[in-house]
Phi, psi and omega in degrees: 000122180271133183294326179295315179297321180296316179294319179296320179296319179296313181296315179296323177295320178296316179297314179297320179295319179286331176294317178289330180294350178283355180268193179294339183274019182293140177244011184100152186297324181293311180290324175301319181293317181295310181295320178297318178298318178295314178298323179296317179293316183298305182290325178299318178290324177296314180296320179296322179290322181289318182276348179078023182296322181299323180292322180291321180289323180290325181291322181279332180079359181236186178275121180268130183296320179296320178293322179294315178295319177298321179293321180294312182293313180296318179294315179296316179294317180297318177296319180293315183294312182294320178296319178297314182295313180295318178296321178295316177298315181297319180290329178284330180282327182233074181293146181250000000 
């Protein structure tokens, strides 16, 4: 696990979570950010394991552009999806 990829996944997850949080499923900016960051790391790590990015980055010793783009896309999507799912569950449990 590369620390740069992990930080990028967290940031992309926070952005994705807050982007989805602008809808009816918003849980507030703080919780959207936390859930988005968690979702970003989870999906980002799954995508990195499936595509084999950690092995490629470790072999080169530098920042790989493909790994960075994969972390941004996986982190943003993971943050958005998890925030949407948690927000949807929360809205169904406490209808307004």
